[in-house]
C-alpha positions in Angstrom: -27.4 0.8 0.6 -25.1 -1.0 3.7 -21.8 -1.6 3.1 -18.9 -3.4 5.5 -15.1 -2.2 4.9 -12.8 -4.8 5.6 -9.5 -3.1 6.8 -6.1 -4.1 8.5 -3.2 -2.7 7.0 -1.4 1.2 6.8 -2.5 1.6 3.1 -5.5 0.1 3.5 -6.4 3.2 5.9 -5.5 5.6 4.0 -7.6 4.8 1.1 -10.5 3.9 3.3 -10.3 8.1 4.3 -11.6 9.2 1.1 -13.2 6.6 0.1 -15.3 6.9 3.0 -15.7 10.6 3.1 -17.6 10.1 -0.3 -19.1 6.9 0.4 -21.1 8.3 4.0 -22.1 10.3 1.9 -24.9 8.4 -0.3 -24.9 5.3 2.1 -24.4 3.6 5.2 -21.3 2.2 6.3 -19.8 -0.1 8.9 -16.1 -0.4 9.4 -14.4 -3.9 10.8 -10.5 -3.5 12.2 -8.5 -7.0 11.4 -5.9 -5.8 13.8 -3.3 -6.8 11.0 -1.6 -3.6 12.2 -1.8 -3.8 15.7 0.7 -1.4 16.5 -0.1 1.8 17.8 2.0 3.8 15.4 0.5 1.9 12.3 -2.8 1.6 13.3 -5.0 4.2 15.5 -3.1 7.3 14.6 -4.2 7.1 11.0 -7.5 6.6 12.7 -6.8 9.7 14.4 -4.7 12.4 12.4 -7.0 11.6 9.0 -10.7 11.6 10.8 -10.8 8.2 9.4 -14.5 6.2 11.3 -13.9 5.1 13.5 -13.8 0.4 13.3 -17.1 -0.2 14.5 -15.4 -4.1 15.2 -11.6 -4.7 15.9 -10.5 -8.4 15.2 -7.4 -8.1 17.2 -5.8 -10.5 15.0 -2.0 -9.5 15.1 1.5 -10.9 15.0 -0.2 -13.9 13.7 1.0 -16.2 10.8 -0.7 -15.6 7.1 -2.8 -18.9 7.3 -4.1 -18.5 11.0 -5.0 -14.9 10.5 -6.8 -15.2 8.2 -9.0 -17.9 10.0 -9.0 -16.1 12.6 -10.3 -13.3 10.6 -13.0 -15.7 8.7 -14.1 -16.4 12.6 -14.4 -12.7 13.5 -16.4 -11.6 10.0 -18.4 -14.6 9.8 -20.4 -13.7 13.3 -20.2 -9.9 12.0 -21.8 -10.8 8.7 -24.7 -12.5 10.1 -25.7 -9.7 12.1 -25.0 -6.7 10.1 -26.2 -8.6 6.4 -24.4 -6.0 4.2 -25.4 -5.4 0.1 -21.7 -5.2 -0.4 -18.6 -5.8 1.5 -15.5 -3.8 0.6 -11.4 -4.6 0.7 -8.4 -3.3 -0.7 -5.0 -4.1 -1.7 -3.5 -7.4 -1.5 -2.7 -7.9 2.2 -3.9 -10.3 3.8 -7.3 -9.0 5.8 -7.9 -8.5 1.3 -7.7 -12.1 1.2 -10.4 -13.0 4.2 -12.7 -10.5 3.9 -12.8 -11.7 -0.1 -13.7 -14.9 1.1 -15.8 -14.6 3.7 -18.1 -12.4 1.3 -17.9 -15.2 -1.2 -19.3 -17.4 1.3 -22.0 -15.1 2.9 -23.3 -14.7 -0.7 -22.5 -10.9 -0.1 -20.8 -9.2 -3.5 -17.0 -8.4 -3.2 -15.9 -5.1 -3.9 -12.7 -5.0 -4.7 -10.3 -1.5 -5.0 -7.1 -1.6 -6.7 -8.6 -4.4 -9.0 -6.2 -5.5 -11.3 -2.5 -5.5 -10.5 -0.2 -8.3 -10.8 3.9 -8.7 -9.9 3.9 -12.1 -11.9 5.1 -13.2 -9.1 3.4 -16.0 -7.2 6.1 -16.3 -4.1 4.8 -13.2 -2.9 1.7 -13.0 -0.4 1.0 -9.9 -1.9 0.1 -11.9 -5.4 -1.5 -14.3 -4.2 -3.9 -11.8 -2.4 -4.9 -9.6 -5.0 -4.7 -12.6 -7.5 -7.7 -14.8 -5.1 -8.9 -11.6 -4.3 -10.0 -10.7 -8.0 -11.0 -13.9 -8.8 -13.7 -13.6 -6.0 -15.0 -10.1 -6.4 -18.0 -8.8 -8.1 -16.6 -5.1 -8.1 -13.5 -4.8 -9.6 -12.6 -1.4 -9.2 -9.0 -0.7 -11.0 -7.1 2.1 -11.2 -4.9 2.0 -14.1 -5.3 1.3 -17.5 -2.9 -1.4 -17.6 -4.4 -2.9 -13.8 -7.4 -3.2 -16.7 -5.9 -5.0 -19.4 -4.6 -7.8 -17.0 -8.6 -8.4 -15.9 -8.3 -8.4 -19.6 -5.8 -10.6 -20.7 -6.9 -12.9 -17.4 -10.9 -13.2 -19.4 -12.6 -10.9 -16.2 -14.0 -9.4 -19.3 -16.1 -12.6 -20.8 -17.7 -13.6 -17.5 -21.1 -12.9 -15.7 -21.4 -10.5 -13.3 -18.2 -9.4 -13.4 -18.4 -5.6 -13.2 -15.0 -4.1 -14.5 -13.9 -0.3 -14.1 -10.9 2.4 -14.7 -11.4 4.8 -11.8 -8.4 6.1 -11.0 -5.7 5.5 -7.5 -7.4 6.4 -4.5 -4.0 6.8 -2.9 -3.8 9.8 -5.7 -7.0 11.2 -3.7 -5.6 10.8 -0.1 -2.3 12.7 -1.5 -3.9 15.8 -2.9 -6.0 16.2 -0.1 -4.1 15.8 2.6 -0.7 17.0 1.4 -2.2 20.8 3.1 -1.5 18.7 6.4 1.7 17.4 6.5 4.0 17.8 8.7 7.4 17.3 9.7 8.7 15.1 12.0 9.9 14.9 15.7 12.9 13.4 15.3 16.4 15.6 14.3 17.3 15.3 10.6 19.4 16.0 7.8 18.8 18.9 6.0 19.1 16.8 2.8 18.6 13.4 3.0 16.9 9.7 1.7 13.7 8.3 2.6 14.2 4.8 2.6 11.3 1.9 3.7 12.1 -1.8 3.5 9.4 -4.2 5.1 8.4 -6.6 2.1 8.4 -10.4 3.7 10.4 -12.1 0.5 13.1 -9.5 1.3 13.2 -9.8 5.2 13.4 -13.8 4.4 16.7 -13.7 2.7 19.7 -12.7 5.1 21.8 -12.6 1.9 19.5 -9.8 0.3 19.0 -8.0 3.4 22.2 -7.7 3.9 23.0 -6.8 0.4 20.3 -4.3 1.1 21.8 -2.6 4.2 25.4 -2.3 2.7 23.9 -0.6 0.1 22.4 1.7 1.8 25.0 2.4 4.3 27.2 3.0 1.0 24.5 5.8 0.2 23.7 7.2 3.0 27.7 8.1 2.9 26.7 10.8 0.2 23.6 11.9 1.2 21.7 10.9 4.9 19.4 8.3 4.7 16.0 8.3 6.4 14.3 5.5 7.9 10.7 5.3 9.3 11.4 1.5 10.8 8.9 -0.6 11.2 8.2 -2.8 14.0 8.8 -6.7 12.1 11.8 -4.6 10.0 13.3 -4.3 12.8 12.5 -8.0 14.8 13.9 -9.4 11.8 17.3 -7.1 12.0 18.2 -7.8 15.1 17.9 -11.4 14.8 19.8 -11.0 12.2 22.6 -9.2 13.9 22.4 -6.5 11.4 23.1 -2.9 14.0 21.6 0.0 12.0 23.4 2.4 14.8 26.6 1.7 13.1 25.4 2.1 9.7 25.5 5.8 9.3 21.8 5.3 8.5 19.2 7.8 10.7 16.7 5.4 12.3 13.5 7.3 13.2 10.0 5.1 14.2 7.4 4.8 12.0 5.4 7.7 10.7 2.2 9.0 10.8 1.0 9.5 7.6 0.8 13.2 7.5 4.8 13.0 8.5 5.7 10.5 6.5 4.0 13.2 3.4 6.4 16.3 4.8 9.3 13.2 4.0 8.5 12.9 1.0 7.7 16.6 -0.2 11.1 17.1 1.5 13.5 13.7 0.7 16.0 14.0 -2.4 15.2 10.8 -3.2 13.3 7.9 -2.2 14.4 3.9 -1.9 11.4 1.5 -0.9 10.0 -1.4 -1.6 6.0 -0.4 -0.8 4.1 -0.3 -3.8 2.2 2.8 -1.7 6.0 4.8 -2.0 6.2 4.2 -4.8 3.2 5.8 -6.4 3.5 9.0 -3.2 7.0 9.3 -4.4 5.4 9.8 -8.6 2.7 11.9 -7.5 5.4 14.3 -5.7 8.1 14.1 -8.3 10.6 12.6 -6.6 12.5 9.6 -8.4 13.0 6.2 -6.5 15.1 3.5 -6.4 12.6 0.2 -6.0 13.9 -2.4 -4.1 12.2 -5.5 -5.8 12.9 -7.3 -8.9 9.6 -6.2 -10.1 7.0 -3.7 -8.9 3.0 -4.4 -10.0 3.1 -0.5 -10.8 4.4 -0.9 -14.0 3.7 2.5 -14.6 5.9 4.0 -12.7 9.5 2.4 -14.8 8.1 2.7 -17.5 7.4 6.5 -16.4 11.5 6.9 -15.7 11.4 8.3 -12.9 11.0 5.0 -11.0 13.7 2.2 -11.5 13.6 -1.4 -10.3 17.1 -2.2 -8.2 16.7 -5.4 -6.7 18.3 -5.9 -3.9 22.0 -6.6 -4.9 24.6 -3.8 -3.7 26.1 -3.7 -6.8 22.8 -3.5 -8.3 21.5 -0.6 -5.9 24.0 1.6 -6.2 23.9 1.5 -10.1 19.8 2.4 -9.3 20.8 4.9 -7.5 23.4 7.0 -9.8 20.9 6.4 -13.0 18.6 8.2 -10.5 20.5 10.6 -9.3 20.8 12.3 -13.0 16.3 12.7 -12.5 17.4 14.1 -9.3 18.7 16.9 -11.5 16.7 16.7 -14.7 13.5 16.2 -13.5 10.9 14.4 -15.7 7.1 15.7 -15.6 4.5 13.2 -14.6 2.8 11.4 -16.8 -0.8 13.4 -16.6 -3.6 11.4 -15.7 -2.3 8.1 -15.1 -3.4 7.0 -12.1 -6.6 9.6 -12.6 -7.7 13.1 -11.0 -8.0 12.6 -7.3 -11.2 11.4 -8.2 -11.6 7.8 -7.9 -13.7 7.2 -4.8 -16.6 9.2 -6.0 -16.6 7.2 -8.6 -16.1 4.1 -7.0 -19.2 5.1 -4.7 -20.7 5.9 -8.0 -20.9 3.2 -9.8 -22.2 0.8 -6.5 -24.9 3.1 -6.8 -26.0 3.4 -10.0 -24.6 -0.8 -11.1 -25.0 -2.5 -7.8 
């Protein structure tokens, strides 16, 4: 069995770390790195520290608009697929790389495997939602991280379609957290003893100057109560500069992008998480940390339902109210629900199902 894995962004590197480990015990795998995340701090460091097999091909399409990036990825993948002729093409999540990989697979009549299928936020203005919906339509194997994701696919009629294999396997991000947690280490930056961990990078927020300023105003107010540590995404930094938003006077502790092991350490030691990242929301849950989600909706609907995550939107008032609500949770922790995201063996289930049902 030959598998071509397409990755391009930080969350996919983490997921590939655990799936590739299981996959290469029983099959041949080759990896394409599209270059969607091309900054070394967002890309190379993950392959190095997590012992992910080095990419066999790099397309180098970083920095392009979605449509141009998709076109360049398709161009590069076409030649690779013609030469390698895999039995399956595997993609993760909801990025431009995910959609480009799925399109290339279908165009070359290669079964597409979608890891993290069935996720829905309901907001088709989000590029991520468009990518995940279209990828599910194109995929043959749809591996769902949760029962809710499976129900989404059933509600859309996927269980009645021929040649579609649906399965709940668990969340490979949970696999990664359990496996790599012993390797967590602090970043080199000087940090407060007590802090909130914050990240934001979603396109919907960065292109809305009012929402962006409201968010930074709220974070500044929170930093006055408990320091806010912000590993700053390069694109976020660029947009903040273009908008004339100076974090140097905000009281927010800005540090360079962190590696996966450093992020795990920050999650272990944070008081609370404030983020618009789907991955960080789940990791906060895995490690028992309350989370304020800087969005109006989330595809991970189980998290707000758990009582340990609250949707705050991007108004100053909404974020501050959500923070106060989660402070109560921080003082009176709610234990995680058993098996909500699987048991840490999602990667093995994916490989076994590909071998037995592929």
